[in-house]
C-alpha positions, -999 to 999 in steps of 0.1 A, spaced: 633 -89 108 648 -90 73 674 -116 63 690 -131 33 682 -167 43 658 -182 68 666 -219 75 638 -239 92 652 -268 111 683 -269 134 693 -305 128 725 -317 111 717 -303 77 702 -270 89 730 -262 114 757 -270 89 741 -250 60 736 -220 83 772 -220 94 786 -222 59 761 -196 45 769 -172 73 806 -175 68 801 -168 31 787 -134 40 749 -140 42 726 -128 69 712 -160 82 683 -168 106 680 -204 119 646 -213 133 636 -245 152 605 -254 172 625 -275 197 644 -261 227 675 -282 219 694 -283 186 704 -315 167 688 -341 190 692 -367 163 730 -361 163 729 -364 201 712 -398 203 729 -413 172 756 -440 173 750 -448 210 756 -411 219 788 -409 199 774 -400 165 785 -420 134 791 -387 116 804 -400 82 817 -430 64 852 -432 47 839 -458 22 814 -435 5 820 -434 -32 806 -401 -45 809 -413 -81 786 -442 -75 760 -430 -50 736 -459 -59 759 -482 -39 750 -465 -6 719 -444 -12 683 -451 -21 655 -430 -37 635 -427 -69 667 -413 -84 697 -424 -64 721 -406 -87 706 -372 -77 730 -370 -47 762 -374 -68 767 -337 -74 765 -326 -37 784 -357 -24 813 -351 -48 816 -315 -39 816 -320 -1 832 -354 7 837 -374 40 873 -361 38 861 -325 39 840 -331 70 868 -351 86 891 -321 81 865 -298 98 863 -322 128 901 -323 130 903 -285 128 881 -284 159 903 -309 177 876 -335 181 890 -370 186 873 -398 166 878 -434 156 868 -459 129 846 -487 142 843 -509 111 833 -506 75 845 -470 73 821 -458 101 836 -429 120 825 -420 156 834 -392 180 856 -407 208 839 -388 236 804 -377 228 781 -366 200 779 -333 218 814 -325 206 800 -324 171 770 -303 181 792 -277 198 814 -277 166 784 -269 144 772 -242 169 807 -226 168 806 -226 130 772 -208 132 787 -183 156 816 -177 133 791 -169 105 770 -145 127 739 -168 124 709 -157 145 691 -186 162 654 -185 173 646 -214 196 621 -226 205 602 -208 177 573 -222 157 566 -213 121 530 -208 114 530 -197 78 553 -191 48 542 -168 20 559 -159 -13 558 -126 -30 572 -119 -64 579 -83 -52 606 -78 -27 611 -48 -3 606 -14 -20 587 -31 -49 617 -47 -65 607 -76 -88 626 -103 -70 612 -132 -50 609 -128 -13 593 -148 15 574 -137 46 574 -161 75 549 -158 104 566 -172 135 560 -172 172 589 -146 174 574 -123 148 574 -118 110 605 -125 90 612 -114 55 638 -135 36 651 -136 1 654 -174 3 640 -201 26 657 -234 33 637 -263 46 658 -286 68 631 -301 90 640 -338 85 615 -366 82 590 -384 105 614 -406 124 616 -405 162 586 -381 169 596 -380 206 625 -357 197 604 -334 176 599 -349 141 570 -335 122 556 -334 86 563 -297 83 587 -300 54 563 -321 34 535 -297 40 556 -268 28 566 -288 -3 529 -295 -11 520 -258 -4 543 -247 -32 532 -274 -57 562 -298 -53 557 -336 -56 564 -361 -28 576 -396 -28 555 -413 -1 574 -413 32 580 -446 50 601 -457 80 636 -468 71 665 -483 90 639 -498 112 633 -532 129 609 -556 111 579 -573 129 561 -606 123 527 -621 131 525 -631 168 514 -668 161 538 -673 133 566 -658 152 560 -677 185 586 -704 178 613 -677 174 602 -653 202 621 -674 227 653 -664 208 650 -627 217 684 -612 224 702 -637 202 726 -622 176 745 -638 147 760 -628 113 737 -635 83 734 -628 46 700 -610 41 683 -598 9 650 -586 -4 636 -573 -37 647 -579 -72 668 -562 -99 674 -525 -93 653 -525 -61 673 -554 -46 691 -550 -13 717 -576 0 738 -573 31 762 -595 52 757 -581 87 746 -591 122 710 -601 129 692 -597 162 661 -616 173 635 -596 192 603 -605 209 583 -590 180 606 -598 151 641 -591 138 665 -562 142 703 -556 142 723 -539 114 713 -566 88 676 -559 93 679 -522 96 698 -521 63 673 -544 45 643 -525 59 651 -495 36 646 -518 6 617 -538 20 582 -531 8 549 -542 24 541 -578 14 576 -587 1 595 -616 16 630 -614 30 656 -641 24 681 -651 51 712 -674 51 718 -681 88 752 -696 82 767 -676 54 803 -685 61 797 -723 60 791 -748 33 761 -764 50 754 -794 28 791 -805 28 795 -799 66 764 -820 74 774 -847 50 809 -849 67 792 -850 101 769 -879 90 800 -899 80 820 -893 112 797 -883 141 770 -898 163 761 -864 179 725 -851 177 719 -829 147 713 -800 170 748 -804 185 764 -805 151 744 -774 141 756 -756 172 791 -755 157 777 -734 128 750 -712 145 743 -703 181 731 -733 202 697 -717 211 690 -712 174 701 -748 166 678 -762 193 648 -741 181 655 -750 145 655 -788 148 621 -787 167 605 -778 134 609 -813 119 610 -847 137 635 -859 111 660 -834 125 656 -846 161 680 -875 160 717 -883 158 732 -870 126 745 -904 114 708 -918 116 694 -889 95 685 -894 58 703 -875 32 670 -859 22 664 -847 58 700 -832 60 696 -816 26 663 -801 36 679 -787 68 708 -772 49 684 -757 24 661 -742 50 690 -726 70 706 -711 39 674 -699 23 650 -690 51 622 -671 35 598 -651 56 575 -622 51 574 -594 77 539 -581 87 553 -546 92 579 -525 109 583 -509 143 573 -477 127 586 -441 129 592 -444 167 620 -468 161 631 -458 126 665 -441 123 655 -422 92 626 -416 68 627 -429 32 608 -410 6 602 -372 9 604 -343 -15 607 -356 -50 642 -350 -65 626 -343 -99 615 -310 -84 649 -300 -71 682 -290 -86 710 -315 -78 736 -287 -80 719 -262 -57 690 -280 -38 667 -252 -50 632 -263 -59 610 -254 -88 597 -227 -65 623 -199 -68 643 -193 -37 629 -223 -18 655 -250 -10 652 -285 6 682 -303 22 689 -333 43 664 -360 53 633 -342 40 645 -350 5 640 -384 -12 676 -395 -5 682 -422 20 716 -436 30 727 -469 44 733 -474 80 768 -463 89 772 -425 86 759 -421 51 728 -401 61 749 -376 81 772 -372 51 742 -364 29 732 -338 55 766 -321 53 769 -324 15 734 -311 7 737 -283 33 771 -273 18 758 -273 -18 728 -252 -8 749 -227 11 773 -223 -18 743 -217 -42 727 -192 -18 760 -172 -16 764 -172 -54 729 -158 -57 726 -135 -27 760 -125 -13 771 -89 -19 798 -86 -46 
């Protein structure tokens, strides 16, 4: 089979790129080793897919994206914005709603979005091979008939494909049970491209069993916190909800901070970010005879207050009998709880993979690599968005930029 473009990976980025490229006049083949397309879309957002975020600022991508060069994604994000994707969703008559902080979800099901992407592919005459495994990709400087143009040969379980260009949209290592592999990274290395070491991101953090024992009893407890880690340019800080688990911490606050966290770094938590703890406890001492735990329960969940005061005998008494030093120490500890995770829940629980194909080896305008005719889009690239629809918007934007570049290069005039 001979095509203009072979796209490997039928996830969000691959499907979208295929549909746009096909509608721009290219002959497109989309290959995926899984039987089902876009499983990550299907399971995201509780099955309703947080498909973009209205708050994304394409002019300042470093606000919502990480990577060795967070400005790399500016070009693609500015040329295909959340408003552009929203217009596509509306054109297909898919109802959606904003949850909070600009996060947009499908009203009914993530499948509405998957079917939309498939219809876009059909409109572009995209051929899909699924399930189909890719065994090898070869590059030749000579194209069909001996023409001196680059072309690729792909050995697949469905036969050999010749393509003028190849797009790798295979994602990262997150959630292996739905088909994640390191295929994209292996292809990058095969063609001499650099990698930023992949790591789990948007993932729960874990703590040592013995050290975590006093807090394991709080599993299931959620509360709003201020959380931060790192320093200077690598610093992350969020005001989000925290969830205690049997093995550590999760919830939006921790998923967000996990993308910034590195092994051995502490995280810092303010468990009552909306309260002036020293002033509140000082007022309580002057006017109340309640136990400190009972006063704390007005600021944080009662179970957390009870567990917290067990750490120091000076806190296990009526607030009016406590010393100023003890109350000051309690306020300080609650507002600046510093602890060091021992690890994460790994790729099986990570929503995305940070790291990936080094953006120094890619064009920010076209997504083409230093290897002519070989493109990388979506999660396989070292671009990682915040929780809240940013990673899907990167999939749409990088896929669109790639498709436009392919059409400019390959489409018949």
